[in-house]
C-alpha positions in Angstrom: -22.3 9.3 28.5 -25.5 8.2 27.0 -25.5 5.5 24.4 -26.7 7.9 21.8 -23.8 10.3 22.6 -21.3 7.4 22.1 -23.0 6.4 18.8 -22.9 10.0 17.5 -19.2 10.4 18.3 -18.3 7.0 16.8 -20.1 8.0 13.6 -18.3 11.3 13.5 -15.0 9.6 13.9 -15.7 7.2 11.2 -16.5 10.0 8.7 -13.3 11.9 9.6 -11.2 8.7 9.3 -12.6 7.7 5.9 -13.2 11.2 4.5 -16.4 9.9 3.1 -20.0 9.5 4.2 -20.4 6.5 1.9 -17.4 4.6 3.2 -18.1 5.5 6.8 -21.7 4.3 6.4 -20.6 1.0 5.0 -18.1 0.6 7.8 -20.8 1.3 10.4 -23.5 -0.8 8.7 -25.7 2.3 8.3 -27.4 3.9 5.3 -25.7 7.2 4.2 -28.9 9.1 5.0 -29.0 7.6 8.5 -25.4 8.5 9.1 -26.0 12.0 7.8 -28.9 12.4 10.3 -26.7 11.1 13.1 -24.1 13.8 12.3 -26.7 16.5 12.2 -28.0 15.5 15.6 -24.5 15.7 17.0 -23.9 19.1 15.5 -27.2 20.4 16.8 -26.6 19.0 20.2 -23.1 20.7 20.3 -24.4 23.9 18.6 -21.6 24.0 16.1 -20.7 22.6 12.6 -18.2 19.7 12.8 -17.9 18.8 9.1 -17.6 20.8 5.9 -19.4 18.9 3.1 -19.5 19.3 -0.6 -20.8 16.9 -3.3 -17.2 15.5 -3.7 -15.6 15.7 -0.3 -16.0 15.9 3.4 -13.5 17.3 5.9 -13.6 18.4 9.6 -13.9 22.1 10.5 -11.5 23.5 13.0 -13.8 22.6 15.8 -14.3 19.1 14.3 -10.5 18.6 14.0 -10.1 19.6 17.7 -12.9 17.2 18.8 -11.5 14.4 16.8 -8.0 14.9 18.2 -9.5 14.4 21.7 -11.8 11.5 21.1 -9.8 9.4 18.6 -7.2 8.1 21.1 -10.0 7.1 23.4 -11.8 5.1 20.7 -8.5 3.4 19.8 -7.9 2.5 23.4 -11.4 1.0 23.7 -10.9 -0.9 20.4 -7.6 -2.3 21.6 -9.1 -3.3 24.9 -11.9 -5.2 23.2 -9.4 -6.8 20.8 -7.2 -7.9 23.7 -10.2 -9.4 25.5 -11.3 -11.2 22.4 -7.7 -12.5 21.9 -7.6 -13.7 25.5 -10.8 -15.7 24.7 -9.1 -17.2 21.7 -10.8 -14.9 19.1 -9.2 -12.3 16.8 -11.6 -9.7 15.6 -11.8 -6.1 14.5 -10.9 -4.0 11.4 -7.4 -3.7 10.0 -6.4 -1.0 7.6 -3.3 -1.6 5.5 -1.6 0.8 3.1 0.5 -1.1 0.5 2.5 -0.8 -2.7 0.8 -2.4 -5.6 3.4 -5.0 -6.1 3.2 -6.0 -2.4 -0.6 -6.3 -2.8 -0.2 -8.6 -5.8 2.8 -10.7 -4.6 2.4 -10.9 -0.8 -1.2 -10.1 0.3 -3.4 -11.4 -2.5 -2.2 -15.0 -2.5 -2.8 -15.2 1.3 -6.2 -13.5 1.6 -8.2 -16.8 1.6 -6.0 -18.4 4.3 -6.2 -15.3 6.5 -10.0 -15.1 6.2 -10.4 -18.7 7.0 -8.2 -18.4 10.1 -9.7 -15.1 11.3 -13.2 -14.6 9.9 -14.0 -11.8 12.3 -11.2 -9.5 11.1 -12.3 -7.1 8.3 -9.4 -6.1 6.1 -9.3 -2.7 4.4 -6.4 -2.9 1.9 -5.5 0.4 0.2 -3.1 0.2 -2.8 -1.0 3.3 -2.8 2.3 3.8 -4.6 2.6 7.4 -3.5 4.2 6.7 -0.1 1.5 8.2 2.0 2.0 8.9 5.7 0.2 5.9 7.4 -0.2 7.8 10.7 -1.9 10.8 9.0 -4.0 8.4 7.0 -4.9 6.4 10.1 -3.7 3.1 8.8 -2.6 0.3 11.1 0.4 -0.6 9.0 2.0 0.0 5.6 4.1 -2.1 3.2 7.0 -0.4 1.5 10.5 -1.3 0.1 13.0 -1.2 2.9 14.7 2.0 1.8 11.4 4.0 2.1 10.3 3.3 5.6 9.0 6.2 7.6 10.8 7.3 10.8 9.9 6.0 14.2 8.3 2.9 12.8 8.7 -0.8 13.7 9.7 -2.7 10.6 9.1 -6.4 9.8 10.9 -7.8 6.7 8.5 -9.7 4.4 10.7 -10.6 1.5 14.4 -10.9 0.7 16.3 -8.1 -1.2 15.5 -8.3 -4.9 17.5 -7.6 -8.1 16.3 -5.4 -11.0 16.6 -6.7 -14.5 16.4 -5.0 -17.9 14.2 -7.0 -20.3 12.9 -6.7 -23.8 11.0 -8.8 -26.3 12.8 -11.0 -28.9 11.1 -9.0 -31.7 12.3 -5.7 -30.3 15.9 -7.0 -30.0 15.8 -8.4 -33.5 14.9 -5.0 -34.9 16.9 -2.7 -32.7 19.8 -4.8 -31.6 21.0 -5.7 -28.0 22.5 -3.1 -25.8 25.9 -4.2 -24.4 26.6 -1.3 -22.0 24.4 1.1 -20.1 25.5 3.9 -22.4 23.8 2.0 -25.3 20.4 2.6 -23.7 20.6 6.1 -25.0 20.0 4.8 -28.5 17.2 2.5 -27.5 13.5 2.9 -26.7 13.1 2.5 -23.0 9.9 2.1 -20.9 10.3 4.3 -17.8 8.7 4.7 -14.4 7.0 7.9 -13.1 7.9 8.2 -9.4 4.6 9.0 -7.6 6.1 10.7 -4.6 7.6 13.6 -6.6 6.4 13.1 -10.1 9.9 12.7 -11.6 11.0 10.1 -14.1 13.2 7.3 -12.6 16.8 7.3 -13.5 17.9 3.7 -14.1 20.4 2.7 -11.5 22.8 -0.1 -12.6 25.9 -1.5 -11.0 28.8 -3.8 -12.0 31.7 -4.8 -9.8 31.0 -1.9 -7.4 30.7 0.7 -10.2 27.3 2.4 -10.1 25.7 4.5 -12.8 22.5 6.5 -13.1 21.1 6.5 -16.6 18.4 8.8 -17.9 16.4 7.0 -20.6 13.7 7.9 -23.1 11.1 6.0 -25.0 7.5 5.8 -26.0 6.0 5.2 -22.5 6.3 6.5 -19.0 4.1 4.8 -16.4 3.7 4.5 -12.6 2.5 0.9 -12.9 5.1 -1.9 -13.3 2.6 -4.3 -14.9 1.9 -1.8 -17.6 5.6 -1.4 -18.3 6.1 -5.1 -18.5 3.1 -5.4 -20.9 4.6 -2.7 -23.1 7.9 -4.6 -23.2 6.1 -7.8 -24.2 4.5 -5.9 -27.1 7.8 -4.7 -28.4 7.6 -1.1 -27.3 11.1 -1.1 -25.8 13.3 -2.2 -22.9 11.8 -2.3 -19.4 13.5 -2.3 -16.0 11.7 -4.4 -13.5 12.1 -6.5 -10.3 13.0 -10.1 -10.4 10.7 -12.6 -8.8 7.7 -11.0 -10.3 5.7 -11.8 -13.4 8.9 -11.0 -15.4 10.3 -14.3 -14.4 7.4 -16.2 -16.0 7.9 -14.3 -19.3 11.6 -14.9 -19.2 11.1 -18.6 -18.7 8.7 -18.8 -21.6 11.0 -16.8 -23.9 8.6 -14.0 -24.2 11.1 -11.6 -22.7 14.9 -11.7 -22.8 17.2 -10.2 -20.2 19.8 -7.7 -21.4 22.7 -6.1 -19.6 22.8 -9.1 -17.4 26.1 -8.1 -15.8 24.7 -4.7 -15.0 22.1 -4.8 -12.3 21.3 -3.5 -8.8 19.9 -5.0 -5.7 17.0 -3.2 -4.0 15.8 -3.7 -0.4 12.9 -6.2 -0.1 9.4 -5.4 1.1 8.9 -4.5 4.8 5.7 -4.1 6.8 5.9 -1.2 9.2 3.7 0.1 11.9 3.8 2.7 14.6 5.1 1.7 18.0 2.2 1.1 20.3 1.8 0.2 23.9 -1.0 -2.2 22.9 -0.2 -4.3 19.8 -3.4 -5.2 18.0 -4.0 -8.9 17.9 -5.4 -8.6 14.3 -2.2 -7.0 13.1 -0.1 -9.7 14.7 -2.2 -12.3 13.0 -1.9 -10.5 9.7 1.9 -10.3 10.0 2.1 -14.0 10.9 0.0 -14.8 7.8 2.2 -12.7 5.5 5.3 -14.5 6.9 3.6 -17.9 6.5 3.8 -18.5 10.2 0.2 -19.6 10.3 0.3 -22.5 7.9 -3.0 -24.3 8.6 -4.1 -25.2 5.1 
């Protein structure tokens, strides 16, 4: 294979994997026009169209899909071989794509980014915040972070955080005007801030538990959101009662008296956060380094 052939196929793979000429060009260190020219040269050389392009999207044709399916494993094998050789020489390098829940990005990844970069400056992180439970294999991610109960099948899982309780909270002003609910049934007469579940679009039914008795409560109120920070902000401003995870920003607001926990004897424990990745014959050194950092096994600062 000529060097130009390899470069063209690598460019084609980058476009397919990122579904964008702009993102692929940035990854390859090329201008979008230079990348477009490279793809045209490959298509002309093969005598067939590989990509369908519009002003808003790019996707492989049937021929392009078949070509990518053949060459992608080869590129992954080569990348893993290079990573292993670098690791053997005491260097960790390469690109690492992580698909993560928003709360995991805020609570686990963001506080450790500086330490990870200082320890592994040749690893380029691509962090995609996605609360829609995307398929990480189809999305060509190296790993994903989800709550424990939502792991995909045939994945290796690594626990990142302990299990966590959910708490119902409201502002003192709201409770002064509307009163304090004493039982889950009382929620039907209160304004509640609810979650929109991204994976199916439905509204979350609040699950609460006391002494082994579990209830699912449908609530209504002035706001439904798929972002927990927005829900907490609404509760702080007196819009209603929010249901949120402990050990988040909620704890700070409770400590300051800005929020008050209600229904304290009714709660539920949810699985903690897990990082999961496909089982591989070659485990990428960059992923191992990332996991160690998330678990604070690389404390060097």
